[in-house]
N, C-alpha and C positions, 0 to 999 in steps of 0.2 A: 481407454480412453473416457476421460470423465470431466464433464464442465468444471470450471475455476471460477472462484470469486476471489479477489484480493482486495482485501481491505488495508488501508492506511491510515492509521492514527496517527495525526501530525503530531510530531514532537513529546513522543510518547517514550518516556523513561522506562527502563525494564525494573528499576527499584519500586516504581509506583505500582505494579503488580502485587508487591508483597506488601502495601500501604492501603490497600483500599480493595473493599469485595468486588470482585470481577469474575463472576461465575460462568458466563460465556467463553472468557478468555483460559480460564483453568479447566474449562471443561475440553477445549481444544486441547491444552494441553496434555490434560488425563488421556485422551482419545489417541493423540497423533505423537509430531516430532517436535522439539522445540530448542531455540537457544536463549538467553538472555546476554547472551555477548557476540551478537552478530555485529557487523561493522558496515557504516555506511561511507558516503564519500567526503572526499573534501575540496571545495567548501561543504559545510553541514548545513547549507541553506535548502530550503525547500524544493524550488524548480531545479537544480542542479542535480539534486538529490531523486528526484523523481524521473528527470531526463536518463540518468544513470540506471534508475531501474526499470524503466522502459526501453532503454536502449543496450543495457549490457555494456555498457562502455563507462569510462570515468568523464569527470567534466574538462579534463584534458584533450579529449578525442571530440566529443560530441560539441565541445564550446559554449555552453551553457553555463555562466561561472557565478552568474547573481540572480535576482529573481525575475530578471527582465529576459524573456524568451529572444534567440537570435537564430537567424538559419543557419544550420551544418554547413560548414565549407565542402566536408566531404561527408555526405551524408550517409548513416547508419540508420538502417529500416529499424523501427520501432516494435515493440509485439504485435499491437495492435492493426500495424500496417500489414506484417507477416500473417497475421491470422485471417486478414481481409483478402488478402490475395489467394488465402488457400481456401476461400468460402466458407469461413467460419464468422459465425454471430457474435458480436462483440457488442457490449453496453457500458457507460460509466454515468456516474452520479457522484456529483459533489460540490463543493460550496467553497472553492476559491478559485476565480477564474482563469488565473492565469495556466491551469492545467490542462486548456482547450489544447494548447501547442503540443501535447504530448504525443499526438497523432496527427496524420497527415487528413486532410480533407476527404469526407467518405469512408475513411478506415472504421468509424464507429457507427453503427446501425440506431442506436439510441443514446443521446446524450442528454442528461439532466444537470441543470446547473441551477443552485439555489443562493441566492445572493446574502447569504448569513451564515459568518463564521465565529462569530463573536456570543453565541449566546447558546445554550443546550437546544434550544428549539430548531437552530439551524441545521445542528446534526440529526436531529428527530426528522426533519421535514425529508433529509436527505434519504435515511433509512427507511420511510415509510414510503418513499416513490420506488426504491429500489424493490422491496420486498411486492411492493405491487405490479409492477412492469418485468420482474425478472421470472415472475408466476403465472402472468397471462400469455408469454409466449416464450417458444425455446429460445435458449441462448448458449455459446461455447464459453463465454469468457465476460467477465465482469469486473470493474473497478469499482471502489466505492470507496470515497475518503470522506474523511471526518474531519475537520480542522479546528473545531472549538478548542480542542486541548490546546493546542499550539497559542492562540491567542489568550489562553487563560495563563499561559507559563510568561508570555509577555506582561501581562496585564499585573498579575500578584506574584508572578516566581512560581518556576519549575519546584514540583515537591508540595507547593503550597494547599492549604485546603482548598480553595477554590480551583488551583489547578486538579487536585485529586477529585473533586466532584466532577469536572470536566472528564476524566478518565474513566469515573462510574457512569456518567452516560454515556458513553461511547461504547464501553461494555454492553449497556445495554440494547443501544443500537444494535450492536453487531449480533446479539442474541435473537433481536427481534426477525434480522433479515434470515439467520440461520434457520429459526423455527419456520419460515416462509418456504425456504428451500428446499427442507427436506435433508436425507442422506445421500442423495445421488452427488451431490457437490462437495469437490475439493475447497478446502477454506485456507487459506493464507493471510496471514493476520501479520502485520510489520510496522515498523516507524520509518518514518525519512530518516529522521535526524532525534537527536534528543535534546538536550539544554539545563544551562545551567543559572542561577540568579533569574535574571529576566530576560536572558537572549540565547544566542546559539551561534553557528558557524565556526568555531575553532577546533581545532586537532584536540581537545582536551577530550579525556574519555567520558565525561557526562554529556560532548555534544554529539561523540563520533559511535557510542557503541547504543545498541537498537535492539528490542526483539525480536524474534521471528519465529513464528509459529505455524505448523502445517497439519492438517487433518483429514481424513476423508478417503475416498476410495483409492485416489492418486499418489497419496502422500507416500507411501512406501515405508521400510523398515529404516532403521539407524538413527544413528546421530547427526545433527547439523553444526558439528565442530567446525571453525572456521569459516562459516559462512559470510557472506557479503551482500549487499543488496542488489549488487550485480549479478547474483545468483539466481534471482529471482524470474526473471524473464527466460532464461534456458530450462528452469525448472518445470514453469509451467507451460512452455512448448512441448517438453516431451509427454507431461500429462495429457496435455489435449492434440497429441498428434501432429506438431509443427515441425518444421525442419529450422534449426535455428541456423542464421547466418554467419557466415564465417568472421566477420567481423566484432560480433558477439565476445566479450572476454570474460565472462562469466560461466560457472559450471553449472550442470543441472546437477540439484542434491538429491537425486535418486541412483 
């Protein structure tokens, strides 16, 4: 059993990793398991994708199909809800406020929100807060969301120079947190969706294909072929010693 930190780099296209230097991500790839061909869910939009990440069901099951959260008609427990019930300590750090509904009240012991995903500085603040808090007290599970990559794609286009600068900065943020946490943590890095031109949300490969990287004590051996965003919650549950609810549709990648 090892603590797990989940990094989501919003809108990170796999191709960006070959177009800009990303030493933190490539370091994880060299030390662990990865795929640049994982799949997200449709609609390939931020909140539905995150709901599927944390609840391991597709949007047709959890019912969130836009960036406006709606209560589930037939509730499925999310990863943080399951962790809290088991007595684990979870923390979340993010700069897009709609993500506050990924867990039920009381499930997260520490939640840090910063109202800036439009600049590199917004991601920097999130990473700095995560590095400081996660080393000040013991946690079993952490979620760190970096949103500037998505806003950069919407502003100037996916794979544009401005977008690639945002990817480079996100990689530096991840490296800062990993350096603070040390080798005891298992790290998972992925995107919620990709993007094309200045948008996303379609079934096109550019929108639906995401990177998924896993490294650390709980990563285990083997490939990540056929992985989807719904596999993340069952995988994390296995690493931290949680029972995965029967309703979850993903599979543990271990």
